[in-house]
C-alpha positions in Angstrom: -1.9 -27.0 17.1 -2.7 -26.9 20.7 -2.0 -24.5 23.0 0.5 -26.4 25.3 2.4 -27.7 22.2 5.9 -26.1 22.1 6.0 -23.2 20.1 2.3 -22.7 19.9 1.5 -18.5 19.2 -1.6 -17.7 20.1 -4.1 -16.1 17.3 -7.5 -14.6 17.7 -10.0 -16.0 15.0 -13.0 -14.5 14.6 -13.2 -13.9 18.6 -12.4 -17.3 19.8 -8.5 -18.2 20.1 -6.5 -20.5 17.9 -2.8 -21.6 17.8 -0.3 -22.2 15.3 3.4 -22.2 14.9 5.3 -19.0 14.1 5.4 -20.1 10.0 1.6 -20.1 10.0 1.4 -17.0 12.2 3.6 -15.3 10.1 1.4 -16.4 6.9 -1.9 -15.3 8.5 -0.5 -12.0 9.7 0.5 -11.6 6.2 -2.7 -12.1 4.5 -4.3 -9.9 7.1 -1.9 -7.1 6.5 -3.0 -7.7 2.5 -6.5 -7.7 3.3 -6.4 -4.1 5.3 -4.4 -2.6 2.5 -6.8 -4.4 -0.3 -9.8 -2.2 2.0 -7.8 1.1 1.8 -7.0 1.0 -1.6 -10.7 0.1 -2.4 -11.9 3.3 -0.6 -9.3 5.3 -2.3 -10.0 4.4 -5.7 -14.0 5.1 -4.8 -12.8 8.6 -3.9 -11.3 8.4 -7.3 -14.3 7.7 -8.9 -15.9 10.6 -7.5 -13.2 13.1 -8.5 -13.6 11.8 -12.3 -17.6 12.3 -12.1 -16.9 15.7 -10.8 -14.8 16.3 -13.6 -11.8 17.1 -11.4 -7.9 16.5 -12.2 -6.6 13.6 -9.0 -3.1 15.4 -8.1 -2.4 12.0 -6.1 -4.1 9.3 -5.0 -2.1 7.0 -2.3 -2.4 4.3 0.2 1.1 4.9 1.6 -0.1 6.2 5.4 0.6 9.9 6.9 0.5 11.2 10.4 -3.6 11.2 9.9 -4.9 8.9 7.2 -4.2 5.8 6.2 -4.6 6.4 2.4 -6.2 9.9 0.8 -7.0 11.1 -3.0 -6.1 15.2 -3.4 -8.6 16.3 -6.3 -8.3 19.8 -7.9 -11.5 22.0 -7.5 -12.1 23.9 -10.6 -11.7 27.7 -9.3 -14.2 28.9 -12.0 -17.0 27.1 -11.0 -19.2 28.3 -8.2 -19.3 26.3 -4.4 -23.3 25.5 -4.9 -22.1 23.8 -8.7 -19.1 21.4 -7.5 -21.2 21.1 -3.9 -23.0 17.6 -4.9 -20.1 16.3 -6.7 -17.4 17.1 -3.8 -20.2 15.3 -1.1 -20.0 12.4 -3.7 -16.4 12.2 -3.6 -16.4 12.1 0.1 -19.4 9.4 0.4 -17.9 6.9 -2.7 -14.8 5.9 -0.5 -17.2 4.1 1.9 -19.8 3.2 -0.4 -16.9 1.3 -2.2 -15.9 -0.9 0.9 -19.4 -1.8 1.5 -19.9 -3.0 -2.1 -16.9 -4.7 -1.8 -18.0 -6.0 1.8 -15.1 -4.5 3.1 -14.6 -2.3 6.1 -11.7 0.0 6.4 -12.9 2.1 9.6 -11.5 5.0 7.3 -15.0 6.6 6.7 -15.9 8.6 9.8 -14.2 11.8 8.9 -15.3 11.7 5.1 -19.2 11.4 6.5 -18.0 14.4 9.0 -17.5 16.9 5.9 -20.6 15.6 4.4 -22.4 16.4 7.4 -20.8 20.1 8.0 -21.4 21.2 3.9 -24.8 20.1 4.1 -25.4 21.8 7.5 -24.0 25.0 5.8 -26.4 26.1 3.2 -29.0 25.7 5.8 -27.1 27.8 9.1 -26.6 30.4 6.1 -30.1 30.6 5.7 -30.9 31.1 9.1 -28.4 33.5 9.8 -29.6 35.2 6.7 -33.4 35.2 8.4 -31.6 36.3 11.9 -30.0 39.3 10.7 -33.2 40.9 9.2 -35.1 40.2 12.3 -32.6 41.9 14.3 -31.1 44.2 12.1 -27.6 42.9 13.1 -25.3 42.3 10.3 -21.3 41.7 9.9 -19.0 43.7 7.8 -16.1 42.5 5.5 -13.4 44.6 3.2 -14.0 43.8 -0.4 -10.8 43.8 -1.6 -11.6 44.8 -5.2 -12.9 48.2 -4.3 -11.5 48.7 -0.8 -14.2 49.2 1.4 -16.5 47.3 4.1 -19.5 45.9 2.6 -22.3 44.6 4.8 -23.4 41.0 4.7 -25.4 38.5 7.2 -23.9 37.4 10.2 -21.0 34.9 9.6 -20.1 34.1 13.2 -20.3 35.3 16.4 -17.2 37.7 15.9 -19.9 39.5 13.1 -22.4 40.9 16.2 -22.0 44.2 17.2 -23.8 44.9 19.6 -23.2 41.9 21.7 -25.8 42.9 24.1 -29.2 45.4 24.0 -31.5 46.0 26.6 -34.9 45.8 25.8 -37.9 46.4 28.0 -35.7 46.6 30.5 -33.9 43.4 30.1 -30.2 42.3 28.5 -30.8 40.7 25.1 -27.2 38.5 24.7 -27.5 38.5 21.1 -24.3 36.3 20.8 -26.4 33.3 22.0 -29.5 34.2 20.7 -27.5 34.2 17.2 -26.0 30.7 18.1 -29.7 29.6 19.3 -31.4 30.9 15.7 -28.9 28.8 13.5 -28.1 25.7 15.3 -29.1 22.5 12.9 -30.5 19.3 14.1 -30.2 16.1 12.7 -33.5 15.9 11.2 -32.7 18.8 9.0 -29.6 17.0 7.2 -30.5 13.6 7.4 -33.0 13.1 4.8 -30.4 14.7 2.3 -27.8 13.0 4.0 -29.3 9.5 3.0 -30.1 10.5 -0.4 -26.5 11.0 -1.1 -25.7 8.0 0.6 -27.4 6.0 -1.7 -26.6 7.5 -4.9 -23.5 6.6 -3.5 -23.7 2.9 -3.5 -25.7 2.7 -6.8 -22.2 4.7 -8.1 -20.1 2.2 -6.7 -22.2 -0.5 -8.0 -22.3 0.9 -11.6 -18.5 1.3 -11.6 -17.5 -1.9 -9.6 -15.2 -3.1 -12.2 -13.6 0.8 -12.5 -13.0 0.6 -9.2 -11.5 -2.5 -8.6 -8.9 -1.6 -11.9 -8.0 1.3 -10.4 -7.8 -0.4 -6.3 -5.7 -2.9 -8.0 -3.0 0.0 -9.4 -3.1 1.5 -6.0 -2.2 -1.8 -4.2 0.7 -2.7 -7.1 2.1 1.0 -6.9 1.1 2.4 -3.5 0.9 5.7 -5.1 -1.0 7.2 -8.3 -1.0 10.6 -10.4 -3.8 11.9 -12.4 -2.1 10.3 -15.5 -2.2 6.3 -14.3 -5.6 6.3 -13.4 -8.3 5.2 -15.9 -10.7 7.5 -17.4 -14.6 6.6 -17.1 
């Protein structure tokens, strides 16, 4: 169909304009929408895999959009385990959404937020170690209330609110402890990137190994839109 024919509708296909009639255009739109939902379903199925590998119960997996996300997976964290015991599995869960997309040759444009969460998780222990070293060097520590003993306990600086005094005078010069702490605990990309890349490679391997399982869960999501833990297959 050409542009000058009656009822011609423009359709951008792979960067080039093509023209078709209304029925063809609606069929193409339906096809495109199905592909979009499939990409989201595969992404969320990847997150489900991460939750299953980490032994976490999945409260809900959905491809029904919200104000913030096209889809999401809510999984429970084991309250009996320490943060460092579960952080690796949690990182994998964040990364497996994108890893699943890549293995299926898809792109849902929903992984930026996931990656941001992983970066913050990787930066946290590095920043904590630097903050502890800064507190030991300066003698400045924070304090917080222990709700069990009802007493305040000292700890390394967690944030700028913990820094007291905020200024001091050394050899006739004013030292801004807030700026000094912020500079000392800054985490550069070179410090977290190697670990991030390692986790990305592992997520890709897991997505490849559990390809059939991801496909199964994605198909269930496409069919039902929302799944509970009992509706998602075990590994």
